[in-house]
N, C-alpha and C positions, 0 to 999 in steps of 0.2 A: 686154323680159323680162316674162315672164307667168307666174306661180306659179298651180299647180294649185287648185283651189278646192271640187273633188268631191266631198273627202271626207264633206263635213257636209251636201250636198244634201237625201241622205235622211234627215237627221236627225230631221227632224217627225215621221215615222211614231213616232217610239219617247217620243212624250210621254208616252204614260201606261202606257208599260211598265217604264218603273225608275222604280220605287215602293222606296226605302229607308227603313231607322230611323236614324234620324243619332242622335249620341250624345246629345244635347238630348230626345231622346224623344219627338219627335216624327215622324211618317210626312211624306215629302216627295219631291218628285222634279226631276228635270232639266227644267228649261225651256230645249228646242233653240233652238241659233243657227246661225244659216248663213249663207254668203252666195253670193249670187246673179249673175247677169250679164244685162242684158238689152240687148242693141246697144250693147256696147261701155260701158255704164255698172254700176257695184256699189252693193250696198245688201246692208248690215246688217239682217237680218232677227234678232228674238228670237221665238219662241213664235210665228211666222211672221208677227209684224207689225212693220215698217221699225222701227229702236231705231237713231238718229241721236246718236252717244254725245258726251257733253257732258262731261268728265273731268276728274281729277285725280289726282295721284302723292298719296298716301295709308296708312299703315301703318296709324301707330298713333293717329289726333286726332280727333276728335269726328263719326263719321259724320252722326251727325242737323245738325248745323253746318253740315258739306258740303250738303246735301240743301235745306236752307234755303234756299241762295244761288241754286237751279238746276241744281245739279249733276246726273248720273242717273247716272256710274259713276267706281270709282276704280280706278286698279293699284298694285300691289305691289311689291313688290324680291325678297320671298319667302313662303315660306307659316307664317313666324312667326304665329302669334295668328291664322289663319287661319277656327279655328272662329267665334271671336268676334266677326272682320271681316263674314264672311259672314252671320253671325248679325244683326248691327245691318244690314249693306245689305239684308238681306229687310223688314226692319222698317222700313225708312224710303225704300224704292222703288229701293234700290242697285244695280247690278251691279259684282262685283269681276271684272276682269283678272288672276288671281293668275301672280304667276313663278316659276319656277322658279331657283332661285337655284343656279346651276354653278360647281364651280370655274375660277378664271381663270389663267393662264400668270402673269400677272404678282405673283399670291400664290402662287406654285411648282406649281399643277396643272400635273401632266405627260400631254396627250394621248397619248403613246407608249405608256403606262404602261396596258395593257390590263384588266389587275385592277381599276384606278383608276378607270377609266372603266366597265366592267363594274357596279363597284359603285355608280357614280355613276346609271347608267340604272337599278337597282335601286330605289335612291331616290327617284328621281322615279318610279317604275312606283307605289311605293307612296304617295307625295303624292297622286297622281292617282287614286287607289281611294280613297283616305280623303274626297275632296272633290269628287269629280267628277260626284254626283247632287244636290249642294246646290243648290234654285233660284235661288240669287243669283248663282252663278257664269257668267260672260260667255265666257270663253275661257282658254287658258295662253301666257303668255310664256318661252319655253325661254331661260333667261340672259337678262343685261339687260349688255348693249354686249361682249360676248363679242369683238368685233373691236379691243376697244381695246388696242394693245400687243401682238396674238398676234404669233406667228411661226410656229407649227405648225400647217398646214390643214386639221388632223386634229381639232379643234374643230368645225367646221363640219358633219363626220361623224357626228359625239357629237350634235350638235342634230339633226339628221335624225333618229339612230335612235330620239334621243328622241317626234321628233314622230307617227315612223309607229306607236310601242310607244302615244302616246294615241288615234290613228286605229282602234288595235286594239280598246282598252278602254273608250275613250269617245265613241261616234260624233255627242256633243249639242254639242261646243263644240271649234271650231279654234283653229289654233296659229299662234304667228307669233312671231319670236323680235328683239328690241332693237337696232338696229344705233345704233353712235356714228358718226353722220354717215354719208354717202353716197358712193361714188364709181364708176366703171368698176372697178376690181378688186371691191371689194366687190360690187357686181353680177353681177359674170361668177362668182366664188367661191359666189354664194348659187344659181346658175343652177345650175350643174354640181354643188353639192355638197349641196343642203340643197330639193330641187324637195320635199318633202314638204311645206313650209309650207304654209297657206291664205294667208297674204298676210306682206307684210313690216312690219315699224314701226322707225321713222326718230325719232334724236332730235337735235334740233338747238335752237341758242339764239340767239346774235344772228344766224348765217347762215341763218337758216332763211327770210327774205324771200325767198331766193334758191331755195329748195324746189324751186317749181312749174318755175324753170329747169334745175333737177339734174334733176328727172322726164322734164322732154322730152329730155334731149340724152341721157341715159342711155335713153333710150326705157323706164321703167317702163310697161306698159300694163296690168299689174293693180292690185288695192287695195293702200292700204297704212294706216297709223295714225301720227301723230306722238305718240308715247308718252311723251315730255318735249322742253318748249317753255317757255319762259318769262324771266326773264334775260338781259340780256345775258353772256355767259360771262365769268368773269374773264381765261381766256385771251384773248380777243378786245378788249378794251377797249385804253386808252393809258396808259400808266405814266409815273410820276414818272422824275426824274433816273436813284434811286435804284432804281426796277424795282416801285415797289408797285402794283397794278391798280387805278387807279379806279373806282370803285364811284355807279352811279347812285344819286340820291337817290330816294326810294321815291314821289315824283310823277313824276317822268323814266320811271323805271319800270313804272309801272300804264299811262302814256301806248306805252310799248315794246310792252308784253303784247295794248292793243287794236289798232296797230299791225303786229306778227304775225302776230295771229290774221286780219286783215284783208285782209293780202295775200297768207299763205301757208294757210290753212285754209279759211276761208269760200268762198270763189269755187271751190273742187273739190270739192263734196261727189259727184261720181260718181263720185270715185278714193280720196280721201282719207276714210275712212268712219268716224273718229273721232279726237279727240285730247286729251290727257291732259296739264291745264299743271301744270307743276314749280315750287314744291311747297306744298300745302295744309296746312302744318305749319311747324316754324322746326328747322333744322340751322345748324351751321357749317360753312361752307366757306370758306374765305379772311378772313371776318368773320361775324358771328352773323347780319347781317340781309340777305347777299347772294342768296340763292336762295329763304328762306323767305318765306311770305304771313302768317304770323305770326311776332312778336316774343317773344323769350323769356319774356316776362309772360304769353303769351296774347295781347295787343294783336291788331285786326284792322288790314291794310292798305289802300292804296288800290286794291291786285292784286285784291283781293278785292272791292272795289267794282266793279271792270271788269268779272272774270269775269261776275257774278249780272249786271250788265248785257247782256253778249253773249250769255249765258245766255237770258236769262227778257228783254230789252228795257227791264225796270226798275231802280231804284237802291235800294238798301238804304234803308229809314226814316230809318237814321243813317250820314251819310259819314262817311270818314276825312280828317281833318285832311290840306291841302297845301301843300307846300313849295316854293317859288319861287326862292330864292336862300339858297349859305351860304357865311359866309367867315372865315376867319382870318388874323388880321394885316391884313384886306381883300382878302384873296386869295383864290384857290377853287380845288377840289381840284387842278384841271390845271398848277397852278402851279407844284409842286414845292417847298412851303412848306418852308424850312429856319427854324430857331429858336434861340435860342442859350440856354443852360443856363441852368435860374435866373428867365428874363426872365419877365415879363406882358404877354401880347400878349391884343387883344379879339378876341371872336367872336362872329359875330351872323347870325340865320336867321332869317328872313321867311317868314310860313305864316299859313294862314288857313282856316276852315272852312266849306266847304258851306253846315252850319244852325245858324251862327252861334252855336256852341258855346265856352264859354269855355274858352281854352288853357292851359295848364302844359308847363314847357320841363326837361328833363331831360338830363344831359350826363355822359359818362364820357370817361377815358382809356384807350387797350387799348394795350399792346405791339404791334407790328405783326407777323401770323403769318408764322410763317417755315415752314409744310407745303410740301410740293413733292409732296403726294400728286395721283392723278389719280383718275377718273370717280367720284368724289362719295365714296373712301375716308374714312373714317372722320378728324377731325382735332381736337384739344384746342381749347377757347378760351383767344384770350391771356388772356395775364395783365390785368388792370384796375390803373389805378395810381391810388390815393385821396388828396384831400387838395390837389388841383390846382388846383381850380374857385371861383371867388370869385364876388361879388357878381354873383350869376346872379337876370337879372331877366328879365319877358317879351320875349324875345327875344335875348336880349345875355348873355354873361358875361366875365370874364376867366380866362384860361387862364396859367398858369404853366408852361413849358417843364419837361418832369422836368431832374433833375440829371444824369441820364445821359445820353453820349451814345446815338445809335441812331435806329431809326424808331417811330414810333407811329401811332397814329391818336384824332382829336377825334370822336366820337359826339355827336349832337345827337336828341333823341326830344322830339317835339309829339303831346302828348296833350289827349281832347275829356272825358275822362269821362267816357265813352259806351261807355269799351271800345277805341275806336280810336288810332292812331297814324300819326304821320307821321316819316321819319327819313333822317337824310342822316349821313356823314362825310367826314372832311378827311385822308388819308395826311399827316404831315407828321415829318420828321426834324430831331433836336437835335444841334447839332455845339457 
């Protein structure tokens, strides 16, 4: 599989030609982005210079904070707050891979509805015309994970039509679409129906360590990005006897980030032209801690430390606490912990701090999420159960099982007083 990438090879000549007046009332021009091939090796160029992407998914977070950690590019999932994001990115020397949010079949969009498809194309054109000349723009993602639970291959025709439109009105920026995973059927569909893309973007989590093998097996010869990767997915982990997914603690998660990057991304710079770690922020997806590199209160986690080290070779001046172990009733999270309603049980966590900071511990119990959404669709944070934690000391507490039978989770947050925190949780059920 080899996607064409000639659309943007002439873009450099447009550097001084596309000067516009942005709504922010300053004159600016697009910086051309292109993908060049030399002897089977690919390189992303921005303004004629090599631009290795060190990126993260970020839509509403602090761009300056991201840049301080050594990242140079962010990706979005829509054009919401695009002007603000682009301007912040420009101010801090960061680029934006902008996503055009398209209708999904699983949300009811019908790709056999010609009028709806035409309206969507018009929407995409309008968004491209708004932002195409901003100097912080890196390129366009045409839809996020449009292959997830798809049935109608017409979705790929629509992506190709949008890509062709972009190449007509914006010669300065390449196009891609973000795919959930990769397999032979998907590769064939992209080759057949979306030949206009400049590169493909692949999103994988625990399975990313196998991406190099998939690329070789599927004969993917052209350039690609990894536009989402990070924690092992909740669909990929072990489960309790009642089906609750078992989440890694923050330190195990950070180690997995490093492993994934060193196995699947770093060794392939001639084809993997960039990556965006997920997620430089906080979100609820099965738990409030599973995918976010920040916690609800804005605390930084060890995954950010690791990413800064991978991007810059240097650790932050102050690093996050590290968790060694966590037990409830002397059992770990993979033990299918079962408690009796109203009975008290010991909980213990072992943690340390690389900087020797004094640590404090915060405990909470939540109902188990009953969400069944996929693809990162919005979830509600489960209810918190108050009044069941007692005797909280350094690294230990007494947990009283809720009165109502059912599935729950015990969370612990280990904080260093410097804005950093470690976290862990144990799913348990009450009988």
